[in-house]
Residue, then its C-alpha position, 0 to 999 in steps of 0.5 A: m499499500s505504498s501508493r495512494l490508497n482511496y479506499l480502506l475498510l476495516s471490517k470482518k462483515k461479509e456484507f460490508v466486504e462484498r458491497s466495498m469490492e463491488l464500489a470500488q470496482e465499479f467507480e475503479y478505486s484502489i482499495r484495502v480490506l482489513e479484518g480491524v484496527d487490530q490487523l490496522l496497527e499491524h500493518e502500520a507502515e503501509v497505511d500513509q496515504i488513504q484518501f478514506v476509511l470506513f470502519d465497521a464498529t457494529d461489533l463493538q458494544k461500548k462508545e469508549d470501545i468505539a473511541g479508541a479504535v477510531q482514535a486509534t485509525r486516526q493517529l494512522a491515517k491522519e489525511a484521512f476521511v474516516c467513516v464510523v458504522i455503528e448499530k441503531k442501539m448505541 
């Protein structure tokens, strides 16, 4: 991922991955899918030029967990626009 990456998806869910891959193909975006923030931390050296991050936080139960994960994402993808998806009943 040393070149500019249009779209990073942080999700384990099949429906997020499939839809994101369809969108990336349709709009000719470069995309990378990682299972979550922990995996993002493992690939820290590769995330210097990301434009957009879609973070699936629907599995996280506490607001504090979401805030911590978003903070870690922002530290690694400083220039990215980060969009977080949460459950309705948060």
